[in-house]
C-alpha positions in Angstrom: -15.0 62.0 9.9 -16.6 58.5 9.9 -17.7 57.0 6.4 -21.0 55.5 6.3 -21.6 51.9 4.7 -24.7 51.9 2.6 -24.2 48.6 0.9 -26.6 45.7 2.5 -25.7 42.0 2.3 -28.0 39.6 0.5 -29.5 38.6 3.8 -30.3 42.2 4.7 -31.8 42.7 1.5 -33.7 39.8 1.8 -35.0 40.9 5.4 -35.8 44.3 3.8 -38.0 42.6 1.1 -39.7 40.7 3.5 -40.6 43.6 5.5 -41.9 45.7 2.6 -44.1 42.8 1.5 -45.5 42.6 4.7 -46.0 46.3 5.2 -47.8 46.2 1.6 -49.9 43.4 2.6 -51.2 45.3 5.6 -51.5 48.6 3.9 -55.4 49.0 3.3 -57.6 51.7 4.8 -60.2 51.0 7.6 -63.1 49.7 5.4 -61.0 46.8 3.8 -60.8 48.8 0.2 -57.4 49.3 -1.1 -56.4 52.7 -2.3 -56.8 53.3 -5.7 -57.1 56.0 -8.3 -59.6 54.3 -10.3 -63.3 54.7 -10.2 -65.3 51.6 -9.1 -68.8 50.7 -9.0 -69.6 52.4 -5.4 -68.4 55.5 -7.1 -70.8 54.9 -10.2 -73.7 54.5 -8.1 -72.9 57.7 -6.1 -72.5 59.6 -9.4 -75.7 58.2 -10.5 -77.4 58.9 -7.6 -76.2 62.5 -7.3 -77.3 63.1 -11.1 -80.7 61.8 -10.0 -80.8 64.3 -7.1 -79.9 67.1 -8.8 -81.7 66.7 -12.3 -84.1 69.7 -13.4 -87.5 68.8 -12.1 -89.2 70.2 -15.2 -86.8 68.3 -17.7 -86.1 64.8 -15.9 -83.8 62.1 -17.1 -85.4 60.2 -20.0 -86.1 56.5 -18.8 -84.0 55.4 -21.8 -81.0 57.3 -20.3 -81.6 55.8 -16.9 -81.9 52.5 -18.3 -78.7 52.6 -20.1 -77.0 53.8 -17.0 -78.3 51.1 -15.0 -77.1 48.6 -17.7 -73.6 50.3 -17.5 -73.7 50.0 -13.7 -74.7 46.3 -14.0 -71.8 45.5 -16.6 -69.4 47.5 -14.5 -70.5 45.2 -11.4 -70.3 42.1 -13.3 -66.6 43.2 -14.4 -65.5 43.9 -10.8 -66.9 40.5 -9.6 -64.9 38.6 -12.5 -61.7 40.6 -11.2 -62.0 39.5 -7.8 -62.7 35.9 -9.1 -59.9 36.1 -11.1 -57.6 37.6 -8.1 -58.8 34.9 -5.8 -58.0 32.1 -8.5 -54.4 33.8 -9.0 -54.1 33.7 -5.2 -54.9 30.1 -5.0 -52.7 29.0 -8.1 -49.7 31.0 -6.3 -50.3 29.3 -2.9 -50.5 25.9 -4.7 -47.2 26.6 -6.5 -45.5 27.5 -3.0 -46.9 24.4 -1.4 -45.6 22.1 -4.3 -42.0 23.1 -3.5 -42.5 21.6 0.1 -39.5 19.2 0.8 -37.9 20.2 -2.4 -34.4 21.6 -2.8 -34.6 25.2 -4.5 -32.1 27.6 -5.7 -32.7 31.2 -4.7 -31.5 34.4 -6.3 -31.2 36.9 -3.3 -29.5 40.0 -4.5 -26.3 39.4 -6.0 -26.1 36.0 -4.3 -27.7 32.7 -4.9 -28.5 30.4 -2.0 -29.6 26.7 -2.0 -32.0 25.1 0.6 -34.8 22.7 1.3 -38.3 24.3 1.5 -39.4 23.8 5.0 -42.8 25.8 4.8 -44.9 27.8 2.8 -47.5 30.6 3.3 -50.7 31.3 1.7 -52.5 34.2 0.2 -51.7 36.8 -2.6 -48.1 36.8 -2.3 -46.9 33.4 -0.8 -43.5 32.8 0.6 -41.4 29.8 1.1 -39.2 29.0 4.3 -35.8 28.1 3.4 -32.9 27.8 5.9 -35.1 30.0 8.6 -36.0 32.8 6.2 -39.0 33.5 4.2 -38.7 34.2 0.3 -41.4 35.1 -2.2 -41.8 32.9 -5.2 -40.1 35.3 -7.5 -36.7 34.5 -5.7 -36.6 30.9 -7.0 -34.4 30.2 -9.6 -34.7 26.5 -9.9 -36.3 23.8 -8.1 -34.7 20.3 -7.8 -36.4 17.0 -7.0 -35.2 15.2 -3.8 
């Protein structure tokens, strides 16, 4: 009976991390929305429209109620827009952080080992990565950055 080796080397762990990160970046549904368990502005508007369609014609919604719900929708939309803007700003800052390491020597924590090398390239986006010794690493793997 053969024994199965279940331990991975540091480079294998890094490869798996890279593949998981790539998969997670691609994991959106067909209309570009990411899967979420939270209600968003589209859901709120659908609920409001359904409420209006199914209200009792002999006792319609009061104007004050409708105005209050529209104000809530407007607030929700503004918060959603701010959240999107903050996400874009965080992505830009992360991309700038990755770009600032170009040409510098970095120390990387990869699993149980540490590796050192010069940053040869950097990617942009929500989860930027740096290219060191022919492999891409996420910024959270950086333990130290040294000036050359």
